[in-house]
C-alpha positions, 0 to 999 in steps of 0.5 A: 515524061514530066513530073506533072500531068498535062492537064495540071499544067494547062489548068495552072495556066488557065487559072492564071488567065482567070485572075488577071483581071482581079489582079488589075482591078485591085491594083486600080483600086490601091492606085486609086486609094494612093491618088486620093491621099495625094490630093488630101496632102495637096488641099491641105498644102494649098490652103496653108499657103493661101492662109500664109498669104492672107497674112502677107496681104497677097492674093490667096487664091493665087498663092494656093494655086501656085503651092501645087503642081501644075496637073492638079491646079485644074482639079481645084476649088480655093475659096477665101471667107474672111480669115478662112481658105478652103480648098477642094482637090479632085483626085485623078480617077480611073472612072471619071464619075468617081471625081466628084465623090472622092474629092477632099478639102481641106481648111486653113485659117489665117489668124487673128490680126 
Protein backbone atom coordinates (compact mmCIF):
# COMPACT_ATOMS: atom_id res chain seq x y z
CA UNK A 1 0.00 0.00 0.00
CA UNK A 2 1.33 3.47 -0.88
CA UNK A 3 2.05 6.17 1.69
CA UNK A 4 -0.58 8.49 0.15
CA UNK A 5 -4.20 7.57 -0.35
CA UNK A 6 -5.40 7.59 -3.97
CA UNK A 7 -7.50 10.74 -3.45
CA UNK A 8 -4.44 12.82 -2.51
CA UNK A 9 -2.56 11.86 -5.67
CA UNK A 10 -5.58 12.65 -7.80
CA UNK A 11 -6.04 16.01 -6.08
CA UNK A 12 -2.41 16.95 -6.78
CA UNK A 13 -2.85 16.14 -10.46
CA UNK A 14 -5.97 18.31 -10.64
CA UNK A 15 -4.15 21.19 -8.92
CA UNK A 16 -1.23 20.99 -11.34
CA UNK A 17 -3.54 21.01 -14.35
CA UNK A 18 -5.51 23.93 -12.89
CA UNK A 19 -2.34 25.97 -12.36
CA UNK A 20 -0.91 25.48 -15.87
CA UNK A 21 -2.91 28.35 -17.45
CA UNK A 22 -1.80 30.69 -14.66
CA UNK A 23 1.84 29.69 -15.13
CA UNK A 24 1.51 30.25 -18.89
CA UNK A 25 0.00 33.72 -18.38
CA UNK A 26 2.74 34.74 -15.95
CA UNK A 27 5.42 33.47 -18.36
CA UNK A 28 3.90 35.44 -21.25
CA UNK A 29 3.73 38.57 -19.09
CA UNK A 30 7.40 38.24 -18.16
CA UNK A 31 8.36 37.75 -21.80
CA UNK A 32 6.32 40.82 -22.75
CA UNK A 33 8.12 42.96 -20.16
CA UNK A 34 11.45 41.74 -21.52
CA UNK A 35 10.36 42.60 -25.07
CA UNK A 36 9.50 46.15 -23.98
CA UNK A 37 12.96 46.45 -22.42
CA UNK A 38 14.63 45.29 -25.62
CA UNK A 39 12.56 47.78 -27.63
CA UNK A 40 13.65 50.60 -25.33
CA UNK A 41 17.31 49.66 -25.73
CA UNK A 42 16.99 49.44 -29.50
CA UNK A 43 15.23 52.83 -29.66
CA UNK A 44 18.04 54.45 -27.70
CA UNK A 45 20.70 52.84 -29.84
CA UNK A 46 18.96 53.88 -33.06
CA UNK A 47 18.49 57.48 -31.88
CA UNK A 48 22.19 57.74 -31.02
CA UNK A 49 23.17 56.28 -34.39
CA UNK A 50 20.94 58.83 -36.12
CA UNK A 51 22.49 61.70 -34.16
CA UNK A 52 25.99 60.53 -35.04
CA UNK A 53 24.96 60.36 -38.70
CA UNK A 54 23.78 63.98 -38.53
CA UNK A 55 27.19 65.01 -37.18
CA UNK A 56 28.80 63.20 -40.12
CA UNK A 57 26.40 64.81 -42.64
CA UNK A 58 24.76 61.46 -43.42
CA UNK A 59 21.10 60.43 -43.51
CA UNK A 60 19.94 60.07 -39.90
CA UNK A 61 16.89 57.97 -40.74
CA UNK A 62 18.90 55.45 -42.72
CA UNK A 63 21.59 55.25 -40.04
CA UNK A 64 18.99 54.66 -37.33
CA UNK A 65 17.36 51.88 -39.35
CA UNK A 66 20.67 50.22 -40.16
CA UNK A 67 21.69 50.21 -36.49
CA UNK A 68 18.95 47.79 -35.37
CA UNK A 69 18.28 44.13 -36.20
CA UNK A 70 16.16 43.45 -39.27
CA UNK A 71 13.10 42.20 -37.35
CA UNK A 72 12.75 45.54 -35.56
CA UNK A 73 12.98 47.86 -38.58
CA UNK A 74 9.31 47.44 -39.45
CA UNK A 75 8.41 48.27 -35.85
CA UNK A 76 10.12 51.67 -35.69
CA UNK A 77 9.42 55.24 -36.74
CA UNK A 78 12.28 57.72 -37.05
CA UNK A 79 11.76 61.47 -37.09
CA UNK A 80 14.37 64.19 -37.42
CA UNK A 81 13.71 67.77 -36.30
CA UNK A 82 16.73 69.99 -36.68
CA UNK A 83 19.53 68.29 -34.72
CA UNK A 84 17.15 65.99 -32.79
CA UNK A 85 16.54 62.38 -33.76
CA UNK A 86 13.54 60.67 -32.20
CA UNK A 87 12.89 56.93 -32.55
CA UNK A 88 9.61 55.28 -31.63
CA UNK A 89 9.85 51.50 -31.29
CA UNK A 90 6.93 49.10 -30.93
CA UNK A 91 7.92 45.84 -29.24
CA UNK A 92 6.77 42.41 -30.39
CA UNK A 93 3.54 41.70 -28.53
CA UNK A 94 1.44 38.70 -27.63
CA UNK A 95 -1.80 40.65 -28.01
CA UNK A 96 -1.77 42.89 -31.10
CA UNK A 97 -3.75 45.77 -29.61
CA UNK A 98 -0.99 46.34 -27.05
CA UNK A 99 1.69 47.27 -29.60
CA UNK A 100 0.98 51.01 -29.59
CA UNK A 101 0.38 51.12 -25.84
CA UNK A 102 3.72 49.46 -25.11
CA UNK A 103 5.69 51.53 -27.64
CA UNK A 104 8.76 53.26 -26.31
CA UNK A 105 10.72 56.17 -27.65
CA UNK A 106 14.14 57.69 -27.33
CA UNK A 107 15.64 60.94 -28.46
CA UNK A 108 19.21 62.01 -29.15
CA UNK A 109 20.62 65.44 -29.97
CA UNK A 110 23.45 65.78 -32.46
CA UNK A 111 24.96 68.72 -30.57
CA UNK A 112 25.81 72.20 -31.75
CA UNK A 113 27.74 72.76 -34.94
